[in-house]
C-alpha positions in Angstrom: -2.3 -15.0 16.2 0.4 -12.9 14.7 3.1 -15.5 15.1 1.1 -18.5 14.1 -1.3 -17.1 11.5 -0.1 -13.8 10.0 3.7 -14.2 9.7 3.6 -17.6 8.2 1.1 -16.4 5.6 3.3 -13.5 4.5 2.1 -10.5 6.3 5.4 -8.5 6.7 4.6 -4.9 7.4 5.8 -4.2 10.9 3.3 -1.5 11.7 0.4 -3.7 10.5 1.7 -6.7 12.6 2.0 -4.4 15.7 -1.5 -3.1 15.2 -2.9 -6.6 14.8 -1.1 -7.6 18.0 -2.5 -4.6 19.9 -6.2 -4.7 19.0 -8.1 -7.0 21.4 -10.2 -9.0 18.9 -12.2 -10.6 21.7 -13.8 -7.2 22.3 -15.3 -7.2 18.8 -17.1 -10.6 18.9 -20.2 -11.6 20.7 -19.7 -13.2 24.2 -20.6 -16.7 23.0 -17.9 -16.5 20.4 -15.1 -15.2 22.7 -13.3 -18.6 22.9 -12.9 -18.4 19.1 -12.0 -14.7 18.9 -8.4 -15.4 17.7 -9.2 -18.2 15.3 -8.2 -17.5 11.7 -11.7 -17.5 10.4 -14.7 -15.2 10.2 -17.3 -15.3 13.0 -21.0 -14.3 13.0 -21.9 -11.0 14.6 -25.6 -11.0 13.9 -27.7 -9.5 11.1 -26.2 -11.9 8.6 -22.8 -10.2 9.0 -19.4 -11.5 10.1 -16.2 -10.2 11.6 -13.5 -10.9 9.0 -10.8 -13.4 9.7 -7.6 -11.9 11.0 -5.5 -12.7 7.9 -7.9 -10.8 5.6 -8.0 -7.8 7.9 -4.2 -7.8 8.0 -3.8 -8.2 4.3 -6.4 -5.5 3.4 -4.6 -3.2 5.8 -1.2 -4.0 4.4 -2.3 -3.4 0.9 -3.8 0.0 1.9 -0.3 1.2 2.9 -1.6 3.3 5.9 0.5 6.1 7.2 0.4 7.9 10.6 -0.8 11.1 9.0 -3.5 9.5 6.8 -7.3 10.1 6.9 -9.1 6.8 6.3 -12.6 5.7 5.4 -14.0 2.2 6.0 -17.2 1.1 4.2 -18.9 -1.6 6.2 -18.1 -1.1 9.9 -19.5 -4.5 11.0 -18.0 -5.3 14.3 -15.6 -2.4 14.3 -12.5 -4.6 14.2 -11.0 -3.4 10.9 -11.8 0.2 12.1 -9.8 -0.4 15.3 -6.8 -1.6 13.3 -6.9 1.5 11.1 -7.3 3.7 14.1 -3.9 2.6 15.3 -2.3 3.3 12.0 -3.9 6.5 10.8 -4.6 10.0 12.2 -8.4 9.8 11.7 -10.8 7.1 10.7 -14.3 7.6 9.4 -16.5 4.5 9.1 -20.0 3.8 8.0 -22.4 0.9 7.9 -26.0 0.6 6.5 -27.1 -1.2 9.7 -27.6 1.2 12.7 -27.6 -1.6 15.2 -24.1 -2.7 14.1 -22.9 0.9 14.2 -24.1 1.3 17.8 -22.4 -1.9 18.8 -19.2 -1.0 17.0 -19.2 2.4 18.7 -19.3 0.8 22.1 -16.6 -1.8 21.3 -14.3 0.9 19.8 -14.7 2.9 23.0 -13.9 -0.1 25.1 -10.8 -0.6 23.0 -9.7 3.0 23.6 -10.1 4.2 20.0 -10.6 7.9 20.1 -9.8 9.0 16.6 -12.8 7.4 14.9 -16.2 8.7 13.7 -19.0 6.4 12.9 -22.3 6.9 11.1 -25.2 4.7 9.8 -26.1 5.2 6.2 -25.6 3.7 2.7 -21.8 4.0 2.4 -21.6 2.5 -1.1 -21.6 6.1 -2.3 -18.8 7.0 0.2 -18.8 9.8 2.7 -18.0 12.9 0.7 -18.3 15.3 3.6 -14.8 14.2 4.9 -13.1 13.5 1.6 -10.5 13.3 0.2 -9.1 10.2 1.9 -5.7 8.7 1.8 -7.1 5.2 2.5 -10.4 3.6 1.8 -11.1 0.0 2.8 -14.4 -1.6 1.7 -15.1 -4.4 4.1 -17.8 -6.1 2.0 -17.9 -7.7 -1.4 -18.6 -5.4 -4.4 -19.2 -6.5 -8.0 -16.9 -3.7 -9.1 -15.2 -0.8 -7.4 -17.8 2.0 -6.8 -16.8 4.9 -9.0 -17.8 7.5 -6.4 -15.4 6.0 -3.9 -12.5 6.4 -6.3 -13.2 10.1 -6.7 -13.1 10.5 -2.9 -9.4 9.4 -2.9 -6.7 12.0 -2.5 -4.0 11.9 -5.2 -1.8 9.0 -4.3 -4.6 7.5 -2.1 -5.3 3.8 -2.0 -8.6 1.9 -2.0 -8.8 -1.7 -1.1 -11.9 -3.8 -1.8 -13.0 -7.4 -2.3 -14.2 -7.3 -6.0 -16.1 -10.1 -7.6 -19.2 -12.3 -7.4 -21.3 -13.7 -4.6 -19.1 -16.7 -3.8 -15.6 -15.4 -4.3 -13.8 -12.1 -4.8 -10.3 -10.9 -5.3 -8.8 -8.5 -2.8 -8.0 -5.5 -5.0 -6.1 -2.3 -4.5 -6.7 0.8 -6.6 -4.3 3.7 -6.3 -5.1 7.1 -7.6 -2.5 8.9 -9.8 -4.0 12.2 -10.7 -6.9 11.4 -13.0 -5.6 7.8 -13.6 -6.0 4.7 -11.4 -3.6 1.8 -11.0 -5.2 -1.5 -10.1 -3.5 -4.5 -8.3 -5.3 -7.8 -7.8 -4.1 -9.7 -4.8 -5.5 -12.8 -3.0 -8.8 -14.6 -3.4 -11.3 -13.9 -0.6 -14.9 -14.2 0.4 -16.7 -11.4 2.2 -20.3 -10.7 2.9 -22.0 -8.6 0.2 -22.0 -4.8 0.1 -25.5 -3.5 0.0 -26.8 -0.2 -1.1 -27.1 1.7 -4.3 -23.6 0.8 -5.6 -23.3 -2.6 -3.9 -25.0 -5.9 -4.5 -28.3 -5.2 -2.7 -31.5 -6.6 -4.1 -31.2 -5.2 -7.6 -28.5 -5.2 -10.2 -25.5 -3.0 -9.4 -25.8 0.5 -10.8 -22.1 1.1 -11.0 
């Protein structure tokens, strides 16, 4: 996967490549999808959700510039795969999902993968998780019409937020880095994620932020 998919597509951060090679992706997919676990494409995990393709996980992680001392937050746990990659690269990872059943599954899979520095919870994470803020890294693993403002204010000075920002059919993977009270934005590659739900996501109503 690393040699045939990630390196040829420009993933170059050695720590990210090592983490991607160490996380057993087959543990994070349903049994009937095991034969396709290392394909470079998203796979269904139930509840209308997917595990993101390896390239997008690698690129989002690379953009986030994780460091071994960082505290990270992931919005949209899903299968737990992105969480597991962050767990190898950061000191502590907090992750949330609005679907309790997915959180329960992800917790089991992360335990099977030996991830001990993660804490999961089930609630509307579109507002972040202020209890453990500030964060050095925030990765939003679901499409959002714009970056939720509350998440930006949970970043530590110098912290990086990565999110797929755009409409229903296509987004741009975007990094926002905090510089004091200012925020620097970098737009990267086109992508397509499932939609973020909740008060500050897509949900059933128009976004409120």
